[in-house]
C-alpha positions in Angstrom: 5.0 54.9 -111.3 6.2 54.0 -114.8 3.3 55.6 -116.6 -0.4 55.2 -117.3 -3.1 55.5 -120.0 -6.8 56.1 -120.0 -9.2 53.2 -119.7 -12.9 53.6 -120.2 -14.7 56.8 -119.2 -13.2 57.5 -115.7 -10.5 54.8 -115.1 -6.8 54.6 -115.8 -4.4 51.7 -116.4 -1.3 52.3 -114.4 2.2 50.7 -114.9 3.9 50.3 -111.6 7.3 48.9 -110.8 7.4 47.0 -107.5 10.4 45.4 -105.8 8.6 42.1 -105.2 6.5 41.7 -108.4 8.4 43.7 -111.0 6.2 45.5 -113.5 2.6 45.4 -112.6 -0.3 46.8 -114.6 -3.2 47.8 -112.4 -6.5 49.4 -112.9 -7.4 52.6 -111.0 -11.1 52.6 -111.3 -12.8 56.1 -111.3 -9.5 57.9 -110.8 -10.2 60.5 -113.5 -13.3 61.7 -111.7 -13.0 65.0 -109.9 -14.0 63.5 -106.6 -11.4 60.8 -106.7 -8.9 60.8 -103.8 -6.3 58.9 -105.9 -6.4 61.4 -108.7 -3.1 63.3 -107.9 -1.3 60.3 -106.3 -0.9 58.4 -109.6 1.4 60.6 -111.7 4.2 59.3 -113.9 7.5 59.3 -112.1 6.0 59.7 -108.6 7.0 57.3 -105.9 4.0 56.2 -104.0 2.9 53.4 -101.6 0.0 51.6 -103.3 -2.5 49.1 -102.0 -3.1 46.6 -104.7 -5.6 43.8 -104.9 -5.2 40.9 -107.3 -8.4 40.1 -109.2 -9.0 37.2 -111.5 -7.5 38.8 -114.5 -6.1 42.2 -113.3 -4.6 44.0 -110.4 -6.7 46.9 -108.9 -5.4 49.9 -107.0 -7.5 50.5 -104.0 -5.4 53.0 -102.1 -2.3 55.2 -102.3 -0.3 56.8 -99.6 2.6 59.2 -99.3 3.1 60.3 -103.0 6.5 61.9 -103.5 6.5 64.0 -106.7 9.4 64.5 -109.0 11.6 67.6 -108.5 10.3 70.8 -110.2 13.6 71.3 -112.3 12.7 70.6 -115.9 16.0 68.9 -116.8 15.8 66.5 -113.9 12.2 65.6 -114.7 13.0 65.1 -118.3 16.0 62.9 -117.5 14.0 60.6 -115.2 10.9 60.4 -117.4 13.2 59.3 -120.3 14.5 56.5 -118.2 10.9 55.5 -117.2 9.9 55.5 -120.9 12.7 53.1 -121.7 11.7 51.0 -118.7 8.2 50.6 -120.0 9.7 49.3 -123.3 12.2 46.9 -121.7 10.2 45.4 -118.8 7.8 42.7 -119.8 5.4 40.9 -117.4 5.5 40.4 -113.7 8.9 39.3 -112.6 10.9 40.6 -109.7 14.3 42.1 -110.7 15.9 43.6 -107.6 18.9 45.0 -109.4 16.7 46.8 -111.9 14.4 48.2 -109.1 17.4 49.3 -107.0 19.0 51.1 -109.9 15.8 53.0 -110.7 15.3 53.8 -107.0 18.9 55.1 -106.8 18.3 57.1 -110.0 15.3 58.8 -108.4 17.3 59.5 -105.2 20.0 61.2 -107.4 17.4 63.8 -108.4 17.5 65.2 -104.8 21.1 66.4 -105.4 22.0 69.3 -107.6 23.5 68.1 -110.9 25.3 69.9 -113.6 24.3 69.2 -117.2 27.4 67.0 -117.8 26.8 65.1 -114.5 23.2 64.4 -115.6 24.3 63.2 -119.0 26.9 60.8 -117.5 24.4 59.6 -114.9 21.9 58.8 -117.7 24.4 56.7 -119.5 25.4 54.8 -116.3 21.7 54.3 -115.3 20.7 52.9 -118.8 23.8 50.7 -118.9 23.0 49.3 -115.4 19.4 48.8 -116.3 20.3 46.9 -119.5 22.9 44.9 -117.5 20.2 43.9 -114.9 18.1 42.5 -117.8 21.0 40.6 -119.3 21.5 42.8 -122.4 24.9 44.0 -121.5 27.8 41.7 -120.4 30.5 42.4 -117.8 33.1 43.8 -120.2 36.2 45.0 -118.5 35.8 48.5 -120.0 32.3 48.8 -118.6 32.8 47.0 -115.2 33.6 50.3 -113.5 30.3 51.8 -114.6 28.4 48.8 -113.5 30.0 49.0 -110.0 29.6 52.8 -109.8 27.1 54.2 -107.4 24.9 56.6 -109.2 24.7 58.8 -106.1 28.5 59.3 -106.1 29.0 62.3 -108.5 32.8 62.0 -108.2 32.6 58.4 -109.4 30.3 59.4 -112.2 32.8 62.1 -113.3 35.6 59.5 -113.2 33.6 57.3 -115.6 33.3 60.1 -118.2 36.3 58.7 -120.1 34.5 55.4 -120.8 31.3 57.1 -121.9 31.8 56.4 -125.6 32.3 52.7 -125.0 29.2 52.6 -122.7 27.0 54.4 -125.4 28.3 51.8 -128.0 27.3 49.0 -125.6 23.9 50.5 -125.0 23.2 51.0 -128.7 24.3 47.4 -129.4 22.1 46.1 -126.7 19.1 48.1 -127.8 19.6 47.0 -131.4 19.9 43.4 -130.4 16.8 43.6 -128.2 14.7 44.8 -131.1 13.7 48.1 -129.6 
């Protein structure tokens, strides 16, 4: 779940990232009513199995199973929600991007391990760099190739990348500036 916004009196438009269709906007009709079973399954950052139906003009959410909430730790939640906010800005339309999806999925899995503040900061740089690379905004520069090959789940590899952090942030800022965000 990338995020959502209210639509009408009791519905909500939900941005969902799927592996097969990319970013999908779907309508969850009546989800803001107290009697709705979907009410607590459609929260930003949660991983959930959705049942979607394609209508003439819009996708509709008809069911949700097995919601997995974000961790309670504030720093981890903030880190992941920042990445999701950026994703909502970067992703346009329905187009599968397996590398992007896998990076976000790996980032979410990282939240299950205890992180120090510096590990979290380095992980955020690597995640954003990998996401921008998956969209074609960052090239395979030799200085950044190590970060692009780094598994986010390997904290020792993240710490080894700390020396190239400055170059990575410069590449991220350049990519964001050139993308118009």
